[in-house]
mmCIF file of the N, C-alpha and C atoms, coordinates in Angstrom:
data_MODEL
# 
_entry.id   MODEL 
# 
loop_
_atom_site.group_PDB 
_atom_site.id 
_atom_site.type_symbol 
_atom_site.label_atom_id 
_atom_site.label_alt_id 
_atom_site.label_comp_id 
_atom_site.label_asym_id 
_atom_site.label_entity_id 
_atom_site.label_seq_id 
_atom_site.pdbx_PDB_ins_code 
_atom_site.Cartn_x 
_atom_site.Cartn_y 
_atom_site.Cartn_z 
_atom_site.occupancy 
_atom_site.B_iso_or_equiv 
_atom_site.pdbx_formal_charge 
_atom_site.auth_seq_id 
_atom_site.auth_comp_id 
_atom_site.auth_asym_id 
_atom_site.auth_atom_id 
_atom_site.pdbx_PDB_model_num 
ATOM 1   N N  . UNK A 1 1  ? -19.739 -27.202 -10.609 1.00 0.00 ? 1  UNK A N  1 
ATOM 2   C CA . UNK A 1 1  ? -19.577 -27.912 -11.970 1.00 0.00 ? 1  UNK A CA 1 
ATOM 3   C C  . UNK A 1 1  ? -20.109 -29.641 -11.374 1.00 0.00 ? 1  UNK A C  1 
ATOM 4   N N  . UNK A 1 2  ? -20.617 -30.692 -12.327 1.00 0.00 ? 2  UNK A N  1 
ATOM 5   C CA . UNK A 1 2  ? -21.097 -31.622 -11.413 1.00 0.00 ? 2  UNK A CA 1 
ATOM 6   C C  . UNK A 1 2  ? -20.581 -32.873 -12.353 1.00 0.00 ? 2  UNK A C  1 
ATOM 7   N N  . UNK A 1 3  ? -20.852 -33.487 -11.385 1.00 0.00 ? 3  UNK A N  1 
ATOM 8   C CA . UNK A 1 3  ? -20.118 -35.452 -11.403 1.00 0.00 ? 3  UNK A CA 1 
ATOM 9   C C  . UNK A 1 3  ? -19.854 -35.806 -12.865 1.00 0.00 ? 3  UNK A C  1 
ATOM 10  N N  . UNK A 1 4  ? -18.779 -35.879 -13.796 1.00 0.00 ? 4  UNK A N  1 
ATOM 11  C CA . UNK A 1 4  ? -19.144 -36.913 -14.808 1.00 0.00 ? 4  UNK A CA 1 
ATOM 12  C C  . UNK A 1 4  ? -18.941 -38.634 -14.723 1.00 0.00 ? 4  UNK A C  1 
ATOM 13  N N  . UNK A 1 5  ? -19.511 -39.176 -14.866 1.00 0.00 ? 5  UNK A N  1 
ATOM 14  C CA . UNK A 1 5  ? -20.593 -40.125 -14.830 1.00 0.00 ? 5  UNK A CA 1 
ATOM 15  C C  . UNK A 1 5  ? -19.629 -41.691 -15.583 1.00 0.00 ? 5  UNK A C  1 
ATOM 16  N N  . UNK A 1 6  ? -18.851 -42.194 -15.637 1.00 0.00 ? 6  UNK A N  1 
ATOM 17  C CA . UNK A 1 6  ? -18.800 -42.907 -16.878 1.00 0.00 ? 6  UNK A CA 1 
ATOM 18  C C  . UNK A 1 6  ? -18.568 -44.436 -17.094 1.00 0.00 ? 6  UNK A C  1 
ATOM 19  N N  . UNK A 1 7  ? -19.962 -45.048 -16.418 1.00 0.00 ? 7  UNK A N  1 
ATOM 20  C CA . UNK A 1 7  ? -20.220 -46.288 -15.604 1.00 0.00 ? 7  UNK A CA 1 
ATOM 21  C C  . UNK A 1 7  ? -21.252 -46.464 -14.754 1.00 0.00 ? 7  UNK A C  1 
ATOM 22  N N  . UNK A 1 8  ? -22.581 -46.978 -15.081 1.00 0.00 ? 8  UNK A N  1 
ATOM 23  C CA . UNK A 1 8  ? -23.545 -47.571 -14.385 1.00 0.00 ? 8  UNK A CA 1 
ATOM 24  C C  . UNK A 1 8  ? -23.518 -48.924 -13.973 1.00 0.00 ? 8  UNK A C  1 
ATOM 25  N N  . UNK A 1 9  ? -23.771 -48.993 -13.133 1.00 0.00 ? 9  UNK A N  1 
ATOM 26  C CA . UNK A 1 9  ? -24.029 -51.070 -12.667 1.00 0.00 ? 9  UNK A CA 1 
ATOM 27  C C  . UNK A 1 9  ? -25.996 -51.006 -12.427 1.00 0.00 ? 9  UNK A C  1 
ATOM 28  N N  . UNK A 1 10 ? -26.088 -51.868 -13.208 1.00 0.00 ? 10 UNK A N  1 
ATOM 29  C CA . UNK A 1 10 ? -27.496 -52.194 -12.999 1.00 0.00 ? 10 UNK A CA 1 
ATOM 30  C C  . UNK A 1 10 ? -27.550 -53.657 -11.992 1.00 0.00 ? 10 UNK A C  1 
ATOM 31  N N  . UNK A 1 11 ? -28.522 -53.466 -10.967 1.00 0.00 ? 11 UNK A N  1 
ATOM 32  C CA . UNK A 1 11 ? -28.157 -54.729 -10.243 1.00 0.00 ? 11 UNK A CA 1 
ATOM 33  C C  . UNK A 1 11 ? -29.722 -55.763 -10.550 1.00 0.00 ? 11 UNK A C  1 
ATOM 34  N N  . UNK A 1 12 ? -29.907 -57.084 -10.741 1.00 0.00 ? 12 UNK A N  1 
ATOM 35  C CA . UNK A 1 12 ? -31.304 -57.348 -10.900 1.00 0.00 ? 12 UNK A CA 1 
ATOM 36  C C  . UNK A 1 12 ? -31.659 -58.166 -9.470  1.00 0.00 ? 12 UNK A C  1 
ATOM 37  N N  . UNK A 1 13 ? -33.160 -57.977 -9.006  1.00 0.00 ? 13 UNK A N  1 
ATOM 38  C CA . UNK A 1 13 ? -33.346 -58.580 -8.190  1.00 0.00 ? 13 UNK A CA 1 
ATOM 39  C C  . UNK A 1 13 ? -32.979 -60.010 -7.256  1.00 0.00 ? 13 UNK A C  1 
ATOM 40  N N  . UNK A 1 14 ? -32.940 -60.775 -8.520  1.00 0.00 ? 14 UNK A N  1 
ATOM 41  C CA . UNK A 1 14 ? -32.213 -62.061 -8.380  1.00 0.00 ? 14 UNK A CA 1 
ATOM 42  C C  . UNK A 1 14 ? -31.150 -62.374 -9.872  1.00 0.00 ? 14 UNK A C  1 
ATOM 43  N N  . UNK A 1 15 ? -31.369 -63.201 -8.948  1.00 0.00 ? 15 UNK A N  1 
ATOM 44  C CA . UNK A 1 15 ? -30.057 -64.658 -10.455 1.00 0.00 ? 15 UNK A CA 1 
ATOM 45  C C  . UNK A 1 15 ? -31.236 -64.896 -11.114 1.00 0.00 ? 15 UNK A C  1 
ATOM 46  N N  . UNK A 1 16 ? -30.550 -64.650 -12.682 1.00 0.00 ? 16 UNK A N  1 
ATOM 47  C CA . UNK A 1 16 ? -31.787 -65.071 -13.606 1.00 0.00 ? 16 UNK A CA 1 
ATOM 48  C C  . UNK A 1 16 ? -30.367 -65.106 -15.093 1.00 0.00 ? 16 UNK A C  1 
ATOM 49  N N  . UNK A 1 17 ? -30.789 -66.850 -15.387 1.00 0.00 ? 17 UNK A N  1 
ATOM 50  C CA . UNK A 1 17 ? -30.539 -67.295 -16.504 1.00 0.00 ? 17 UNK A CA 1 
ATOM 51  C C  . UNK A 1 17 ? -29.750 -66.351 -17.893 1.00 0.00 ? 17 UNK A C  1 
ATOM 52  N N  . UNK A 1 18 ? -28.731 -66.838 -17.975 1.00 0.00 ? 18 UNK A N  1 
ATOM 53  C CA . UNK A 1 18 ? -28.791 -66.051 -19.528 1.00 0.00 ? 18 UNK A CA 1 
ATOM 54  C C  . UNK A 1 18 ? -29.386 -65.848 -20.521 1.00 0.00 ? 18 UNK A C  1 
ATOM 55  N N  . UNK A 1 19 ? -29.748 -66.945 -20.719 1.00 0.00 ? 19 UNK A N  1 
ATOM 56  C CA . UNK A 1 19 ? -31.124 -66.671 -21.761 1.00 0.00 ? 19 UNK A CA 1 
ATOM 57  C C  . UNK A 1 19 ? -32.383 -65.890 -21.461 1.00 0.00 ? 19 UNK A C  1 
ATOM 58  N N  . UNK A 1 20 ? -32.416 -65.653 -20.366 1.00 0.00 ? 20 UNK A N  1 
ATOM 59  C CA . UNK A 1 20 ? -33.593 -64.632 -20.266 1.00 0.00 ? 20 UNK A CA 1 
ATOM 60  C C  . UNK A 1 20 ? -32.974 -63.424 -19.956 1.00 0.00 ? 20 UNK A C  1 
ATOM 61  N N  . UNK A 1 21 ? -31.755 -63.492 -19.559 1.00 0.00 ? 21 UNK A N  1 
ATOM 62  C CA . UNK A 1 21 ? -31.338 -61.335 -18.983 1.00 0.00 ? 21 UNK A CA 1 
ATOM 63  C C  . UNK A 1 21 ? -30.595 -61.364 -20.432 1.00 0.00 ? 21 UNK A C  1 
ATOM 64  N N  . UNK A 1 22 ? -30.641 -62.054 -22.090 1.00 0.00 ? 22 UNK A N  1 
ATOM 65  C CA . UNK A 1 22 ? -30.189 -61.114 -23.122 1.00 0.00 ? 22 UNK A CA 1 
ATOM 66  C C  . UNK A 1 22 ? -31.089 -59.805 -23.579 1.00 0.00 ? 22 UNK A C  1 
ATOM 67  N N  . UNK A 1 23 ? -32.578 -60.648 -23.782 1.00 0.00 ? 23 UNK A N  1 
ATOM 68  C CA . UNK A 1 23 ? -33.300 -59.305 -23.899 1.00 0.00 ? 23 UNK A CA 1 
ATOM 69  C C  . UNK A 1 23 ? -33.153 -58.007 -23.164 1.00 0.00 ? 23 UNK A C  1 
ATOM 70  N N  . UNK A 1 24 ? -32.849 -57.863 -21.532 1.00 0.00 ? 24 UNK A N  1 
ATOM 71  C CA . UNK A 1 24 ? -32.936 -56.417 -21.023 1.00 0.00 ? 24 UNK A CA 1 
ATOM 72  C C  . UNK A 1 24 ? -31.275 -56.050 -22.088 1.00 0.00 ? 24 UNK A C  1 
ATOM 73  N N  . UNK A 1 25 ? -30.349 -57.013 -21.654 1.00 0.00 ? 25 UNK A N  1 
ATOM 74  C CA . UNK A 1 25 ? -29.062 -56.614 -22.141 1.00 0.00 ? 25 UNK A CA 1 
ATOM 75  C C  . UNK A 1 25 ? -28.927 -55.951 -23.427 1.00 0.00 ? 25 UNK A C  1 
ATOM 76  N N  . UNK A 1 26 ? -29.975 -56.476 -24.372 1.00 0.00 ? 26 UNK A N  1 
ATOM 77  C CA . UNK A 1 26 ? -29.971 -55.751 -25.852 1.00 0.00 ? 26 UNK A CA 1 
ATOM 78  C C  . UNK A 1 26 ? -30.698 -54.609 -25.878 1.00 0.00 ? 26 UNK A C  1 
ATOM 79  N N  . UNK A 1 27 ? -31.993 -54.384 -24.458 1.00 0.00 ? 27 UNK A N  1 
ATOM 80  C CA . UNK A 1 27 ? -32.586 -52.813 -24.819 1.00 0.00 ? 27 UNK A CA 1 
ATOM 81  C C  . UNK A 1 27 ? -31.757 -51.981 -24.036 1.00 0.00 ? 27 UNK A C  1 
ATOM 82  N N  . UNK A 1 28 ? -30.636 -52.157 -23.185 1.00 0.00 ? 28 UNK A N  1 
ATOM 83  C CA . UNK A 1 28 ? -30.225 -51.311 -22.451 1.00 0.00 ? 28 UNK A CA 1 
ATOM 84  C C  . UNK A 1 28 ? -28.848 -51.080 -23.651 1.00 0.00 ? 28 UNK A C  1 
ATOM 85  N N  . UNK A 1 29 ? -28.259 -51.694 -24.286 1.00 0.00 ? 29 UNK A N  1 
ATOM 86  C CA . UNK A 1 29 ? -27.392 -51.805 -25.167 1.00 0.00 ? 29 UNK A CA 1 
ATOM 87  C C  . UNK A 1 29 ? -28.014 -50.349 -26.373 1.00 0.00 ? 29 UNK A C  1 
ATOM 88  N N  . UNK A 1 30 ? -29.590 -50.794 -26.782 1.00 0.00 ? 30 UNK A N  1 
ATOM 89  C CA . UNK A 1 30 ? -29.977 -49.749 -28.076 1.00 0.00 ? 30 UNK A CA 1 
ATOM 90  C C  . UNK A 1 30 ? -30.125 -48.129 -27.480 1.00 0.00 ? 30 UNK A C  1 
ATOM 91  N N  . UNK A 1 31 ? -30.028 -48.419 -25.477 1.00 0.00 ? 31 UNK A N  1 
ATOM 92  C CA . UNK A 1 31 ? -29.947 -46.861 -24.938 1.00 0.00 ? 31 UNK A CA 1 
ATOM 93  C C  . UNK A 1 31 ? -28.905 -45.737 -25.609 1.00 0.00 ? 31 UNK A C  1 
ATOM 94  N N  . UNK A 1 32 ? -29.284 -44.773 -25.959 1.00 0.00 ? 32 UNK A N  1 
ATOM 95  C CA . UNK A 1 32 ? -27.810 -43.726 -26.470 1.00 0.00 ? 32 UNK A CA 1 
ATOM 96  C C  . UNK A 1 32 ? -27.098 -43.353 -25.082 1.00 0.00 ? 32 UNK A C  1 
ATOM 97  N N  . UNK A 1 33 ? -25.815 -43.739 -25.899 1.00 0.00 ? 33 UNK A N  1 
ATOM 98  C CA . UNK A 1 33 ? -24.461 -42.931 -24.915 1.00 0.00 ? 33 UNK A CA 1 
ATOM 99  C C  . UNK A 1 33 ? -23.647 -44.735 -24.764 1.00 0.00 ? 33 UNK A C  1 
ATOM 100 N N  . UNK A 1 34 ? -24.820 -45.616 -24.589 1.00 0.00 ? 34 UNK A N  1 
ATOM 101 C CA . UNK A 1 34 ? -24.422 -47.250 -24.446 1.00 0.00 ? 34 UNK A CA 1 
ATOM 102 C C  . UNK A 1 34 ? -23.208 -47.831 -25.548 1.00 0.00 ? 34 UNK A C  1 
ATOM 103 N N  . UNK A 1 35 ? -22.211 -47.641 -24.491 1.00 0.00 ? 35 UNK A N  1 
ATOM 104 C CA . UNK A 1 35 ? -20.881 -48.735 -25.393 1.00 0.00 ? 35 UNK A CA 1 
ATOM 105 C C  . UNK A 1 35 ? -21.297 -50.398 -25.617 1.00 0.00 ? 35 UNK A C  1 
ATOM 106 N N  . UNK A 1 36 ? -21.349 -51.125 -23.970 1.00 0.00 ? 36 UNK A N  1 
ATOM 107 C CA . UNK A 1 36 ? -21.620 -52.279 -24.066 1.00 0.00 ? 36 UNK A CA 1 
ATOM 108 C C  . UNK A 1 36 ? -22.004 -52.466 -23.242 1.00 0.00 ? 36 UNK A C  1 
ATOM 109 N N  . UNK A 1 37 ? -22.637 -53.674 -22.585 1.00 0.00 ? 37 UNK A N  1 
ATOM 110 C CA . UNK A 1 37 ? -23.413 -54.257 -21.950 1.00 0.00 ? 37 UNK A CA 1 
ATOM 111 C C  . UNK A 1 37 ? -22.911 -55.780 -20.954 1.00 0.00 ? 37 UNK A C  1 
ATOM 112 N N  . UNK A 1 38 ? -22.240 -55.899 -20.140 1.00 0.00 ? 38 UNK A N  1 
ATOM 113 C CA . UNK A 1 38 ? -21.426 -57.113 -19.358 1.00 0.00 ? 38 UNK A CA 1 
ATOM 114 C C  . UNK A 1 38 ? -22.653 -57.742 -18.668 1.00 0.00 ? 38 UNK A C  1 
ATOM 115 N N  . UNK A 1 39 ? -22.869 -58.939 -18.914 1.00 0.00 ? 39 UNK A N  1 
ATOM 116 C CA . UNK A 1 39 ? -23.578 -60.088 -17.664 1.00 0.00 ? 39 UNK A CA 1 
ATOM 117 C C  . UNK A 1 39 ? -22.273 -60.450 -16.194 1.00 0.00 ? 39 UNK A C  1 
ATOM 118 N N  . UNK A 1 40 ? -23.014 -60.274 -15.274 1.00 0.00 ? 40 UNK A N  1 
ATOM 119 C CA . UNK A 1 40 ? -21.603 -61.261 -14.066 1.00 0.00 ? 40 UNK A CA 1 
ATOM 120 C C  . UNK A 1 40 ? -22.272 -62.173 -13.629 1.00 0.00 ? 40 UNK A C  1 
ATOM 121 N N  . UNK A 1 41 ? -21.515 -62.905 -13.979 1.00 0.00 ? 41 UNK A N  1 
ATOM 122 C CA . UNK A 1 41 ? -22.076 -64.938 -12.789 1.00 0.00 ? 41 UNK A CA 1 
ATOM 123 C C  . UNK A 1 41 ? -21.879 -64.582 -11.894 1.00 0.00 ? 41 UNK A C  1 
ATOM 124 N N  . UNK A 1 42 ? -23.097 -65.229 -11.095 1.00 0.00 ? 42 UNK A N  1 
ATOM 125 C CA . UNK A 1 42 ? -23.295 -65.476 -9.466  1.00 0.00 ? 42 UNK A CA 1 
ATOM 126 C C  . UNK A 1 42 ? -22.283 -66.455 -9.621  1.00 0.00 ? 42 UNK A C  1 
ATOM 127 N N  . UNK A 1 43 ? -21.673 -66.547 -8.008  1.00 0.00 ? 43 UNK A N  1 
ATOM 128 C CA . UNK A 1 43 ? -21.385 -67.003 -7.507  1.00 0.00 ? 43 UNK A CA 1 
ATOM 129 C C  . UNK A 1 43 ? -21.320 -67.779 -6.288  1.00 0.00 ? 43 UNK A C  1 
ATOM 130 N N  . UNK A 1 44 ? -20.799 -68.773 -5.510  1.00 0.00 ? 44 UNK A N  1 
ATOM 131 C CA . UNK A 1 44 ? -21.113 -69.366 -4.653  1.00 0.00 ? 44 UNK A CA 1 
ATOM 132 C C  . UNK A 1 44 ? -20.914 -68.056 -3.406  1.00 0.00 ? 44 UNK A C  1 
ATOM 133 N N  . UNK A 1 45 ? -19.548 -67.819 -3.898  1.00 0.00 ? 45 UNK A N  1 
ATOM 134 C CA . UNK A 1 45 ? -19.389 -66.189 -2.073  1.00 0.00 ? 45 UNK A CA 1 
ATOM 135 C C  . UNK A 1 45 ? -20.458 -65.218 -2.361  1.00 0.00 ? 45 UNK A C  1 
ATOM 136 N N  . UNK A 1 46 ? -20.996 -65.134 -3.363  1.00 0.00 ? 46 UNK A N  1 
ATOM 137 C CA . UNK A 1 46 ? -21.976 -63.634 -3.652  1.00 0.00 ? 46 UNK A CA 1 
ATOM 138 C C  . UNK A 1 46 ? -23.757 -64.524 -3.252  1.00 0.00 ? 46 UNK A C  1 
ATOM 139 N N  . UNK A 1 47 ? -23.790 -65.373 -3.082  1.00 0.00 ? 47 UNK A N  1 
ATOM 140 C CA . UNK A 1 47 ? -24.939 -66.490 -2.787  1.00 0.00 ? 47 UNK A CA 1 
ATOM 141 C C  . UNK A 1 47 ? -24.815 -65.852 -1.247  1.00 0.00 ? 47 UNK A C  1 
ATOM 142 N N  . UNK A 1 48 ? -23.931 -66.562 -1.152  1.00 0.00 ? 48 UNK A N  1 
ATOM 143 C CA . UNK A 1 48 ? -23.791 -67.000 0.524   1.00 0.00 ? 48 UNK A CA 1 
ATOM 144 C C  . UNK A 1 48 ? -23.792 -65.542 1.548   1.00 0.00 ? 48 UNK A C  1 
ATOM 145 N N  . UNK A 1 49 ? -22.583 -64.065 0.956   1.00 0.00 ? 49 UNK A N  1 
ATOM 146 C CA . UNK A 1 49 ? -22.957 -63.185 1.424   1.00 0.00 ? 49 UNK A CA 1 
ATOM 147 C C  . UNK A 1 49 ? -24.629 -62.208 1.504   1.00 0.00 ? 49 UNK A C  1 
ATOM 148 N N  . UNK A 1 50 ? -24.800 -62.808 0.452   1.00 0.00 ? 50 UNK A N  1 
ATOM 149 C CA . UNK A 1 50 ? -26.712 -61.716 0.219   1.00 0.00 ? 50 UNK A CA 1 
ATOM 150 C C  . UNK A 1 50 ? -27.262 -63.199 1.372   1.00 0.00 ? 50 UNK A C  1 
ATOM 151 N N  . UNK A 1 51 ? -27.220 -64.203 1.184   1.00 0.00 ? 51 UNK A N  1 
ATOM 152 C CA . UNK A 1 51 ? -28.106 -64.879 2.503   1.00 0.00 ? 51 UNK A CA 1 
ATOM 153 C C  . UNK A 1 51 ? -27.646 -64.165 3.874   1.00 0.00 ? 51 UNK A C  1 
ATOM 154 N N  . UNK A 1 52 ? -26.401 -64.227 4.489   1.00 0.00 ? 52 UNK A N  1 
ATOM 155 C CA . UNK A 1 52 ? -25.977 -64.010 5.467   1.00 0.00 ? 52 UNK A CA 1 
ATOM 156 C C  . UNK A 1 52 ? -26.859 -62.140 6.015   1.00 0.00 ? 52 UNK A C  1 
ATOM 157 N N  . UNK A 1 53 ? -26.350 -61.370 4.981   1.00 0.00 ? 53 UNK A N  1 
ATOM 158 C CA . UNK A 1 53 ? -26.771 -60.283 4.855   1.00 0.00 ? 53 UNK A CA 1 
ATOM 159 C C  . UNK A 1 53 ? -28.632 -60.225 5.427   1.00 0.00 ? 53 UNK A C  1 
ATOM 160 N N  . UNK A 1 54 ? -29.458 -60.732 4.266   1.00 0.00 ? 54 UNK A N  1 
ATOM 161 C CA . UNK A 1 54 ? -30.883 -60.861 4.482   1.00 0.00 ? 54 UNK A CA 1 
ATOM 162 C C  . UNK A 1 54 ? -30.731 -61.595 5.886   1.00 0.00 ? 54 UNK A C  1 
ATOM 163 N N  . UNK A 1 55 ? -30.138 -63.146 6.675   1.00 0.00 ? 55 UNK A N  1 
ATOM 164 C CA . UNK A 1 55 ? -30.638 -62.904 7.974   1.00 0.00 ? 55 UNK A CA 1 
ATOM 165 C C  . UNK A 1 55 ? -29.820 -62.205 9.248   1.00 0.00 ? 55 UNK A C  1 
ATOM 166 N N  . UNK A 1 56 ? -28.848 -61.267 8.816   1.00 0.00 ? 56 UNK A N  1 
ATOM 167 C CA . UNK A 1 56 ? -28.721 -60.147 9.881   1.00 0.00 ? 56 UNK A CA 1 
ATOM 168 C C  . UNK A 1 56 ? -29.756 -59.593 9.741   1.00 0.00 ? 56 UNK A C  1 
ATOM 169 N N  . UNK A 1 57 ? -30.302 -58.829 9.032   1.00 0.00 ? 57 UNK A N  1 
ATOM 170 C CA . UNK A 1 57 ? -31.649 -58.054 8.416   1.00 0.00 ? 57 UNK A CA 1 
ATOM 171 C C  . UNK A 1 57 ? -33.243 -58.386 8.805   1.00 0.00 ? 57 UNK A C  1 
ATOM 172 N N  . UNK A 1 58 ? -33.201 -59.564 8.556   1.00 0.00 ? 58 UNK A N  1 
ATOM 173 C CA . UNK A 1 58 ? -34.481 -60.196 9.764   1.00 0.00 ? 58 UNK A CA 1 
ATOM 174 C C  . UNK A 1 58 ? -34.213 -60.354 11.000  1.00 0.00 ? 58 UNK A C  1 
ATOM 175 N N  . UNK A 1 59 ? -33.352 -60.982 11.792  1.00 0.00 ? 59 UNK A N  1 
ATOM 176 C CA . UNK A 1 59 ? -33.137 -60.915 12.725  1.00 0.00 ? 59 UNK A CA 1 
ATOM 177 C C  . UNK A 1 59 ? -33.322 -59.283 13.688  1.00 0.00 ? 59 UNK A C  1 
ATOM 178 N N  . UNK A 1 60 ? -32.638 -58.599 12.227  1.00 0.00 ? 60 UNK A N  1 
ATOM 179 C CA . UNK A 1 60 ? -32.547 -56.658 13.068  1.00 0.00 ? 60 UNK A CA 1 
ATOM 180 C C  . UNK A 1 60 ? -34.620 -56.453 13.774  1.00 0.00 ? 60 UNK A C  1 
ATOM 181 N N  . UNK A 1 61 ? -34.749 -56.989 12.317  1.00 0.00 ? 61 UNK A N  1 
ATOM 182 C CA . UNK A 1 61 ? -36.469 -56.400 12.370  1.00 0.00 ? 61 UNK A CA 1 
ATOM 183 C C  . UNK A 1 61 ? -36.620 -56.889 12.837  1.00 0.00 ? 61 UNK A C  1 
ATOM 184 N N  . UNK A 1 62 ? -37.016 -58.467 13.172  1.00 0.00 ? 62 UNK A N  1 
ATOM 185 C CA . UNK A 1 62 ? -37.776 -59.063 14.254  1.00 0.00 ? 62 UNK A CA 1 
ATOM 186 C C  . UNK A 1 62 ? -37.200 -58.809 15.686  1.00 0.00 ? 62 UNK A C  1 
ATOM 187 N N  . UNK A 1 63 ? -36.529 -58.277 15.934  1.00 0.00 ? 63 UNK A N  1 
ATOM 188 C CA . UNK A 1 63 ? -35.449 -57.152 17.270  1.00 0.00 ? 63 UNK A CA 1 
ATOM 189 C C  . UNK A 1 63 ? -36.660 -55.937 17.319  1.00 0.00 ? 63 UNK A C  1 
ATOM 190 N N  . UNK A 1 64 ? -36.700 -55.513 16.303  1.00 0.00 ? 64 UNK A N  1 
ATOM 191 C CA . UNK A 1 64 ? -38.102 -54.236 16.357  1.00 0.00 ? 64 UNK A CA 1 
ATOM 192 C C  . UNK A 1 64 ? -39.322 -54.543 17.174  1.00 0.00 ? 64 UNK A C  1 
ATOM 193 N N  . UNK A 1 65 ? -40.105 -55.235 16.027  1.00 0.00 ? 65 UNK A N  1 
ATOM 194 C CA . UNK A 1 65 ? -41.084 -56.023 16.221  1.00 0.00 ? 65 UNK A CA 1 
ATOM 195 C C  . UNK A 1 65 ? -41.460 -56.423 18.012  1.00 0.00 ? 65 UNK A C  1 
ATOM 196 N N  . UNK A 1 66 ? -40.116 -56.815 18.244  1.00 0.00 ? 66 UNK A N  1 
ATOM 197 C CA . UNK A 1 66 ? -40.312 -57.350 19.695  1.00 0.00 ? 66 UNK A CA 1 
ATOM 198 C C  . UNK A 1 66 ? -40.302 -56.804 20.609  1.00 0.00 ? 66 UNK A C  1 
ATOM 199 N N  . UNK A 1 67 ? -40.295 -55.121 20.379  1.00 0.00 ? 67 UNK A N  1 
ATOM 200 C CA . UNK A 1 67 ? -40.474 -53.808 21.611  1.00 0.00 ? 67 UNK A CA 1 
ATOM 201 C C  . UNK A 1 67 ? -41.924 -53.133 21.539  1.00 0.00 ? 67 UNK A C  1 
# 
């Protein structure tokens, strides 16, 4: 038996202003079986966490390239 899915999470590649993301949200709402689409507002904590993760990954990449 396969798993039953009750939600999908869509992650965009960068923070996008609400006016620019509305057409994408409208398109997703038109898809079959979609009940609702909600926007998640960026906050400082998520931006900091993303930048720290990028920094750690870039340091590890440089270590690999140096060796």
